[in-house]
DSSP file (Angstrom, degrees, kcal/mol; ACC not computed):
  #  RESIDUE AA STRUCTURE BP1 BP2  ACC     N-H-->O    O-->H-N    N-H-->O    O-->H-N    TCO  KAPPA ALPHA  PHI   PSI    X-CA   Y-CA   Z-CA
    1    1 A M     >        0   0    0      0, 0.0     4,-1.6     0, 0.0     3,-0.3   0.000 360.0 360.0 360.0 -24.3  -12.7 -187.0  -44.8
    2    2 A Q  H  >  +     0   0    0      1,-0.2     4,-2.2     2,-0.2     5,-0.2   0.892 360.0  55.3 -61.8 -40.5   -9.6 -185.2  -43.6
    3    3 A P  H  > S+     0   0    0      0, 0.0     4,-2.2     0, 0.0    -1,-0.2   0.878 105.8  53.6 -64.0 -32.7   -7.7 -188.5  -42.8
    4    4 A L  H  > S+     0   0    0     -3,-0.3     4,-2.8     2,-0.2     5,-0.2   0.906 107.8  49.4 -64.0 -41.5   -8.2 -189.7  -46.4
    5    5 A V  H  X S+     0   0    0     -4,-1.6     4,-2.4     1,-0.2    -1,-0.2   0.920 112.7  47.4 -66.3 -42.0   -6.7 -186.5  -47.9
    6    6 A R  H  X S+     0   0    0     -4,-2.2     4,-2.0     2,-0.2    -1,-0.2   0.892 112.6  49.8 -65.7 -38.0   -3.7 -186.9  -45.6
    7    7 A T  H  X S+     0   0    0     -4,-2.2     4,-2.5     2,-0.2    -2,-0.2   0.942 112.9  45.0 -65.5 -47.5   -3.3 -190.5  -46.5
    8    8 A S  H  X S+     0   0    0     -4,-2.8     4,-2.6     1,-0.2     5,-0.2   0.908 112.8  52.0 -66.2 -38.3   -3.5 -189.8  -50.3
    9    9 A T  H  X S+     0   0    0     -4,-2.4     4,-2.0    -5,-0.2    -1,-0.2   0.886 110.5  48.4 -64.6 -38.0   -1.1 -186.9  -49.9
   10   10 A L  H  X S+     0   0    0     -4,-2.0     4,-2.1     2,-0.2    -2,-0.2   0.887 110.5  50.8 -67.2 -38.8    1.4 -189.1  -48.1
   11   11 A V  H  X S+     0   0    0     -4,-2.5     4,-2.2     2,-0.2    -2,-0.2   0.937 111.8  47.9 -65.8 -44.7    1.0 -191.8  -50.8
   12   12 A Y  H  X S+     0   0    0     -4,-2.6     4,-2.5     1,-0.2    -1,-0.2   0.896 111.0  50.7 -60.6 -40.0    1.7 -189.2  -53.5
   13   13 A A  H  X S+     0   0    0     -4,-2.0     4,-2.0     1,-0.2    -1,-0.2   0.887 111.4  48.3 -68.5 -37.0    4.7 -187.9  -51.6
   14   14 A L  H  X S+     0   0    0     -4,-2.1     4,-1.9     2,-0.2    -1,-0.2   0.854 111.6  48.7 -67.1 -39.2    6.1 -191.4  -51.2
   15   15 A L  H  X S+     0   0    0     -4,-2.2     4,-2.4     2,-0.2     5,-0.2   0.885 110.6  51.2 -69.0 -38.5    5.7 -192.2  -54.8
   16   16 A W  H  X S+     0   0    0     -4,-2.5     4,-2.9     2,-0.2     5,-0.2   0.926 109.5  50.4 -60.1 -47.2    7.3 -188.9  -55.9
   17   17 A A  H  X S+     0   0    0     -4,-2.0     4,-1.3     1,-0.2    -2,-0.2   0.882 112.2  47.4 -60.8 -41.3   10.3 -189.7  -53.6
   18   18 A I  H  X S+     0   0    0     -4,-1.9     4,-0.7     2,-0.2    -1,-0.2   0.903 114.7  44.8 -66.1 -43.9   10.7 -193.2  -55.1
   19   19 A C  H >< S+     0   0    0     -4,-2.4     3,-0.9     1,-0.2     4,-0.5   0.909 112.0  52.9 -69.1 -40.1   10.4 -192.0  -58.7
   20   20 A A  H >< S+     0   0    0     -4,-2.9     3,-0.6     1,-0.3    -1,-0.2   0.832 107.4  52.7 -62.3 -31.9   12.8 -189.1  -58.1
   21   21 A D  H 3< S+     0   0    0     -4,-1.3    -1,-0.3     1,-0.2    -2,-0.2   0.686 105.8  53.7 -77.6 -18.9   15.3 -191.4  -56.6
   22   22 A T  T << S+     0   0    0     -3,-0.9    -1,-0.2    -4,-0.7    -2,-0.2   0.410  77.6 119.9 -98.9   0.5   15.2 -193.7  -59.7
   23   23 A H    <   -     0   0    0     -3,-0.6     2,-0.2    -4,-0.5    24,-0.1  -0.438  66.7-118.7 -67.8 137.8   15.9 -191.0  -62.3
   24   24 A A        -     0   0    0     -2,-0.1     2,-0.4    22,-0.1    23,-0.2  -0.508  20.7-133.3 -77.6 145.1   19.1 -191.7  -64.3
   25   25 A T        -     0   0    0     -2,-0.2    23,-3.1    19,-0.1     2,-0.5  -0.752  12.6-143.8 -94.3 145.5   21.9 -189.2  -64.1
   26   26 A E  E     -a   48   0A   0     -2,-0.4     2,-0.4    21,-0.2    23,-0.2  -0.942  13.3-166.6-112.1 132.4   23.6 -188.0  -67.3
   27   27 A L  E     -a   49   0A   0     21,-2.7    23,-3.2    -2,-0.5     2,-0.5  -0.948  12.5-140.3-118.2 133.6   27.3 -187.3  -67.3
   28   28 A L  E     -a   50   0A   0     -2,-0.4     2,-0.5    21,-0.2    23,-0.2  -0.828  15.2-173.6 -95.2 122.1   29.2 -185.5  -70.0
   29   29 A I  E     -a   51   0A   0     21,-3.5    23,-2.5    -2,-0.5     2,-0.2  -0.972  14.6-150.7-114.1 121.2   32.7 -186.8  -71.0
   30   30 A D  E     -a   52   0A   0     -2,-0.5     7,-2.4    21,-0.2     2,-0.5  -0.582   5.1-147.0 -89.2 151.8   34.4 -184.6  -73.5
   31   31 A Q  E     +aB  53  36A   0     21,-1.9    23,-2.4     5,-0.2    24,-0.5  -0.951  36.4 148.8-119.3 106.8   37.0 -185.8  -76.1
   32   32 A K        +     0   0    0      3,-2.0     3,-0.4    -2,-0.5    23,-0.1  -0.997  61.2   7.3-145.6 133.6   39.7 -183.1  -76.7
   33   33 A D  S    S-     0   0    0     -2,-0.4    -1,-0.1     1,-0.2     3,-0.1   0.858 129.0 -61.1  63.7  35.4   43.4 -183.3  -77.6
   34   34 A K  S    S+     0   0    0      1,-0.2     2,-0.3    -3,-0.1    -1,-0.2   0.842 118.1 103.1  62.5  35.2   43.0 -187.1  -78.1
   35   35 A Q  S    S-     0   0    0     -3,-0.4    -3,-2.0    66,-0.1     2,-0.3  -0.978  73.9-116.4-142.5 154.8   42.0 -187.5  -74.4
   36   36 A F  B     -B   31   0A   0     -2,-0.3    -5,-0.2    66,-0.3    66,-0.1  -0.690  30.5-122.2 -82.8 146.2   38.9 -188.1  -72.4
   37   37 A S  S    S+     0   0    0     -7,-2.4     2,-0.3    -2,-0.3    -1,-0.1   0.738  99.2  32.5 -61.9 -22.1   38.1 -185.2  -70.0
   38   38 A K        -     0   0    0     -8,-0.3     3,-0.1     1,-0.1    -1,-0.1  -0.995  64.2-151.3-136.0 141.6   38.2 -187.8  -67.1
   39   39 A K  S    S+     0   0    0     -2,-0.3    65,-2.1     1,-0.3     2,-0.3   0.787  85.6   4.8 -78.3 -31.5   40.4 -190.8  -66.7
   40   40 A S  E     -d  104   0B   0     63,-0.2     2,-0.3    65,-0.0    -1,-0.3  -0.992  62.4-173.6-154.0 148.8   37.8 -192.5  -64.5
   41   41 A V  E     -d  105   0B   0     63,-1.9    65,-2.9    -2,-0.3     2,-0.5  -0.968  17.0-141.3-138.5 156.4   34.3 -192.0  -63.2
   42   42 A K  E     +d  106   0B   0     -2,-0.3     2,-0.3    63,-0.2    65,-0.2  -0.987  31.7 162.1-119.2 126.6   31.9 -193.6  -60.8
   43   43 A I  E     -d  107   0B   0     63,-2.4    65,-2.7    -2,-0.5     2,-0.3  -0.827  33.8-107.8-135.1 174.5   28.2 -193.8  -61.8
   44   44 A K  E >   -d  108   0B   0     -2,-0.3     3,-2.3    63,-0.2    65,-0.2  -0.717  46.4 -82.6-105.6 154.3   25.1 -195.8  -60.7
   45   45 A V  T 3  S+     0   0    0     63,-2.3    41,-0.2     1,-0.3    -1,-0.1  -0.306 119.1  29.7 -51.9 131.1   23.3 -198.5  -62.7
   46   46 A G  T 3  S+     0   0    0     39,-4.1    -1,-0.3     1,-0.4    40,-0.1   0.241  89.3 129.4  96.6 -12.4   20.9 -196.7  -65.1
   47   47 A D    <   -     0   0    0     -3,-2.3    38,-2.4    38,-0.3     2,-0.4  -0.356  50.1-136.5 -73.5 159.3   23.0 -193.6  -65.6
   48   48 A V  E     -aC  26  84A   0    -23,-3.1   -21,-2.7    36,-0.2     2,-0.5  -0.937   8.4-157.0-119.1 135.5   23.9 -192.3  -69.0
   49   49 A V  E     -aC  27  83A   0     34,-2.8    34,-2.2    -2,-0.4     2,-0.5  -0.961   8.2-153.5-111.7 130.1   27.3 -191.1  -70.2
   50   50 A E  E     -aC  28  82A   0    -23,-3.2   -21,-3.5    -2,-0.5     2,-0.7  -0.882   3.2-155.5-100.0 127.6   27.4 -188.7  -73.1
   51   51 A F  E     -aC  29  81A   0     30,-3.5    30,-1.8    -2,-0.5     2,-0.5  -0.891  13.5-168.9-103.4 110.8   30.7 -188.8  -75.2
   52   52 A R  E     -aC  30  80A   0    -23,-2.5   -21,-1.9    -2,-0.7     2,-0.8  -0.863  15.8-139.1-105.7 134.0   31.1 -185.4  -77.0
   53   53 A N  E     +a   31   0A   0     26,-2.7    25,-3.4    -2,-0.5    26,-0.2  -0.821  30.0 163.9 -93.3 110.5   33.8 -185.0  -79.6
   54   54 A S        +     0   0    0    -23,-2.4   -22,-0.2    -2,-0.8    -1,-0.1   0.322  47.1  99.9-104.5   5.8   35.5 -181.6  -79.3
   55   55 A D  S    S-     0   0    0    -24,-0.5    22,-0.1     2,-0.2    23,-0.1  -0.548  82.1-119.6 -87.6 157.8   38.4 -182.5  -81.5
   56   56 A P  S    S+     0   0    0      0, 0.0     2,-0.3     0, 0.0    -1,-0.1   0.217  95.4  55.0 -81.1  19.2   38.7 -181.5  -85.2
   57   57 A F  S    S-     0   0    0     18,-0.1    -2,-0.2    19,-0.1    18,-0.1  -0.922  94.8 -84.1-145.8 166.7   38.8 -185.1  -86.2
   58   58 A A        -     0   0    0     -2,-0.3     2,-0.3    18,-0.1    16,-0.1  -0.308  32.7-163.1 -76.1 154.3   36.7 -188.2  -85.7
   59   59 A H  E     -E   75   0B   0     16,-1.6    16,-2.1    14,-0.1     2,-0.4  -0.943   9.7-155.5-127.9 157.5   36.7 -190.6  -82.7
   60   60 A N  E     -E   74   0B   0     -2,-0.3    36,-2.4    14,-0.2     2,-0.3  -0.872  17.9-163.4-130.6  95.1   35.3 -194.1  -82.4
   61   61 A I  E     + F   0  95B   0     12,-0.6    11,-3.1    -2,-0.4    12,-0.3  -0.658  20.3 154.4 -90.2 138.0   34.5 -194.9  -78.8
   62   62 A F  E     -EF  71  94B   0     32,-2.4    32,-2.5    -2,-0.3     2,-0.3  -0.971  28.2-155.4-152.8 163.9   34.0 -198.5  -77.7
   63   63 A S  E     -E   70   0B   0      7,-2.8     7,-1.8    -2,-0.3    30,-0.1  -0.992  11.0-173.8-142.9 141.0   34.2 -201.0  -74.9
   64   64 A L  E     +E   69   0B   0     28,-0.4     5,-0.2    -2,-0.3    29,-0.1   0.178  46.9 134.8-111.0  13.4   34.6 -204.8  -75.0
   65   65 A S        -     0   0    0      3,-0.7     3,-0.1    27,-0.4    26,-0.1  -0.260  62.8-127.2 -68.4 150.3   34.0 -205.1  -71.2
   66   66 A D  S    S+     0   0    0      1,-0.2     3,-0.3    24,-0.2    -1,-0.1   0.866 109.0  56.2 -62.3 -39.1   31.7 -207.7  -69.7
   67   67 A A  S    S-     0   0    0     23,-0.6     2,-0.3     1,-0.3    20,-0.2   0.833 130.1  -2.0 -67.2 -31.8   29.8 -205.2  -67.8
   68   68 A K        -     0   0    0     22,-0.2    -3,-0.7    -3,-0.1     2,-0.5  -0.797  63.7-170.1-161.9 117.2   29.0 -203.2  -70.9
   69   69 A S  E     +E   64   0B   0     -2,-0.3     2,-0.3    -3,-0.3    -5,-0.2  -0.929  25.8 144.2-109.8 130.2   30.0 -203.8  -74.5
   70   70 A F  E     -E   63   0B   0     -7,-1.8    -7,-2.8    -2,-0.5     2,-0.3  -0.984  34.1-156.3-157.3 162.0   29.4 -201.1  -77.1
   71   71 A D  E     -E   62   0B   0     -2,-0.3    -9,-0.2    -9,-0.2     3,-0.1  -0.883   3.9-168.9-145.3 113.0   30.8 -199.4  -80.3
   72   72 A L  E     -     0   0B   0    -11,-3.1   -10,-0.1    -2,-0.3    -1,-0.0   0.509  35.0-134.9 -79.2  -8.4   29.6 -195.9  -81.0
   73   73 A G  E     -     0   0B   0    -12,-0.3   -12,-0.6   -13,-0.0     2,-0.3   0.054  42.0 -44.9  71.5 170.4   31.1 -195.8  -84.5
   74   74 A S  E     +E   60   0B   0    -14,-0.2   -14,-0.2   -16,-0.1   -16,-0.1  -0.563  62.7 173.6 -76.1 132.8   33.1 -193.0  -86.0
   75   75 A Y  E     -E   59   0B   0    -16,-2.1   -16,-1.6    -2,-0.3     3,-0.1  -0.998  21.7-125.7-146.2 142.0   31.6 -189.5  -85.4
   76   76 A P    >   -     0   0    0      0, 0.0     3,-1.7     0, 0.0   -23,-0.3  -0.052  44.3 -61.2 -78.1 172.9   33.0 -186.0  -86.1
   77   77 A Q  T 3  S+     0   0    0      1,-0.2   -23,-0.2   -23,-0.1     3,-0.1  -0.230 119.3  26.5 -48.4 134.1   33.6 -182.8  -84.1
   78   78 A G  T 3  S+     0   0    0    -25,-3.4    -1,-0.2     1,-0.3     2,-0.2   0.238  97.6 106.2  93.7 -13.9   30.6 -181.3  -82.5
   79   79 A Q    <   -     0   0    0     -3,-1.7   -26,-2.7   -26,-0.2    -1,-0.3  -0.671  49.0-161.7 -98.7 155.4   28.6 -184.6  -82.3
   80   80 A S  E     -C   52   0A   0     -2,-0.2     2,-0.4   -28,-0.2   -28,-0.2  -0.918   4.8-162.2-129.3 158.2   27.9 -186.6  -79.2
   81   81 A K  E     -C   51   0A   0    -30,-1.8   -30,-3.5    -2,-0.3     2,-0.3  -0.991  13.5-142.6-139.0 146.7   26.7 -190.2  -78.6
   82   82 A K  E     -C   50   0A   0     -2,-0.4     2,-0.4   -32,-0.2   -32,-0.2  -0.827   9.0-165.1-112.9 148.8   25.2 -191.6  -75.4
   83   83 A V  E     -C   49   0A   0    -34,-2.2   -34,-2.8    -2,-0.3     2,-0.4  -0.997  10.5-149.9-131.9 127.6   25.6 -194.9  -73.6
   84   84 A S  E     -C   48   0A   0     -2,-0.4     2,-0.6   -36,-0.2   -36,-0.2  -0.835  12.1-145.7 -92.2 132.9   23.3 -196.2  -70.8
   85   85 A F        +     0   0    0    -38,-2.4   -39,-4.1    -2,-0.4   -38,-0.3  -0.897  21.0 175.8-105.1 112.8   25.0 -198.5  -68.3
   86   86 A D        +     0   0    0     -2,-0.6    -1,-0.1   -41,-0.2   -41,-0.1   0.440  58.3  36.6-104.2  -3.0   22.5 -201.1  -67.1
   87   87 A K  S    S-     0   0    0    -20,-0.2    20,-0.1   -43,-0.1    -1,-0.1  -0.994  85.0 -97.5-147.0 156.1   24.5 -203.4  -64.9
   88   88 A P        +     0   0    0      0, 0.0     2,-0.3     0, 0.0    20,-0.2  -0.291  66.5  84.8 -70.4 152.9   27.3 -202.9  -62.3
   89   89 A G  E    S- G   0 107B   0     18,-2.2    18,-2.9     2,-0.0     2,-0.5  -0.824  76.7 -58.1 146.2 179.1   30.9 -203.5  -63.1
   90   90 A R  E     - G   0 106B   0     -2,-0.3     2,-0.6    16,-0.2   -23,-0.6  -0.801  43.5-167.1 -94.1 124.1   34.1 -202.0  -64.5
   91   91 A V  E     - G   0 105B   0     14,-2.5    14,-2.8    -2,-0.5     2,-0.5  -0.945   7.5-154.9-119.9 118.2   33.9 -200.8  -68.0
   92   92 A E  E     - G   0 104B   0     -2,-0.6   -27,-0.4    12,-0.2     2,-0.4  -0.791  15.4-161.8 -90.4 126.0   37.1 -200.0  -69.9
   93   93 A V  E     + G   0 103B   0     10,-3.0    10,-2.3    -2,-0.5     2,-0.2  -0.935  14.7 167.7-115.7 134.6   36.5 -197.4  -72.7
   94   94 A E  E     -FG  62 102B   0    -32,-2.5   -32,-2.4    -2,-0.4     2,-0.5  -0.807  34.9-119.9-135.1 170.7   38.8 -196.7  -75.6
   95   95 A C  E     -F   61   0B   0      6,-1.1     6,-0.3     3,-0.5   -34,-0.2  -0.989  14.8-154.1-113.2 125.3   39.0 -195.0  -79.0
   96   96 A S  S    S+     0   0    0    -36,-2.4   -35,-0.1    -2,-0.5    -1,-0.1   0.641  96.2  48.7 -74.8 -13.0   39.7 -197.3  -81.8
   97   97 A I  S    S+     0   0    0    -37,-0.3    -1,-0.2     1,-0.2   -36,-0.1   0.725 119.6  35.5 -94.0 -27.8   41.3 -194.5  -83.9
   98   98 A H    >   -     0   0    0    -38,-0.2     3,-2.8     3,-0.1    -3,-0.5  -0.786  68.3-169.2-130.8  87.7   43.5 -193.2  -81.0
   99   99 A P  T 3  S+     0   0    0      0, 0.0    -1,-0.1     0, 0.0    -3,-0.1   0.686  83.1  65.2 -52.7 -23.1   44.8 -196.1  -78.9
  100  100 A G  T 3  S+     0   0    0     -6,-0.1     2,-0.7     2,-0.0    -2,-0.0   0.637  79.4  97.0 -77.4 -12.0   46.2 -193.8  -76.2
  101  101 A M    <   +     0   0    0     -3,-2.8    -6,-1.1    -6,-0.3     2,-0.3  -0.712  53.0 148.6 -81.4 114.7   42.6 -192.6  -75.4
  102  102 A Q  E     + G   0  94B   0     -2,-0.7     2,-0.3    -8,-0.2   -66,-0.3  -0.997  14.7 161.1-145.8 142.1   41.4 -194.8  -72.4
  103  103 A M  E     - G   0  93B   0    -10,-2.3   -10,-3.0    -2,-0.3     2,-0.4  -0.970  26.8-129.5-152.1 168.4   39.2 -194.3  -69.4
  104  104 A V  E     -dG  40  92B   0    -65,-2.1   -63,-1.9    -2,-0.3     2,-0.5  -0.975   8.4-161.0-125.8 140.1   37.3 -196.4  -66.9
  105  105 A V  E     -dG  41  91B   0    -14,-2.8   -14,-2.5    -2,-0.4     2,-0.7  -0.976   8.4-159.0-116.9 115.4   33.7 -196.2  -65.9
  106  106 A E  E     -dG  42  90B   0    -65,-2.9   -63,-2.4    -2,-0.5     2,-0.6  -0.857   8.7-160.5 -98.1 111.1   32.9 -197.9  -62.6
  107  107 A V  E     -dG  43  89B   0    -18,-2.9   -18,-2.2    -2,-0.7     2,-0.3  -0.812  10.6-171.7 -98.9 120.6   29.2 -198.7  -62.5
  108  108 A E  E      d   44   0B   0    -65,-2.7   -63,-2.3    -2,-0.6    -2,-0.0  -0.753 360.0 360.0-112.9 156.0   27.8 -199.3  -58.9
  109  109 A K              0   0    0     -2,-0.3   -65,-0.1   -65,-0.2    -1,-0.1   0.479 360.0 360.0 -66.3 360.0   24.4 -200.5  -57.8
């Protein structure tokens, strides 16, 4: 019976390692002084970026990129919106209210 216990323990350990490796990472990007807190970031497929508005006025974050197209709509100070990136590629992110706000998200496999 001892080999069966070792085998099942090994199987559970392998499953845990596989599942732990596939968890998405969440990255916070702050919006303050009409700027993103980072000009560019590299993430993995499946990761989530949270865009938090720390300015005393609204932002409307969007992307028209082939790798990920989205429009978060206008949201005020203190609120956050999240975007999950589901395929690799370069994603150019902008604010429709403040044209000078731009950043790049590089999504890797």
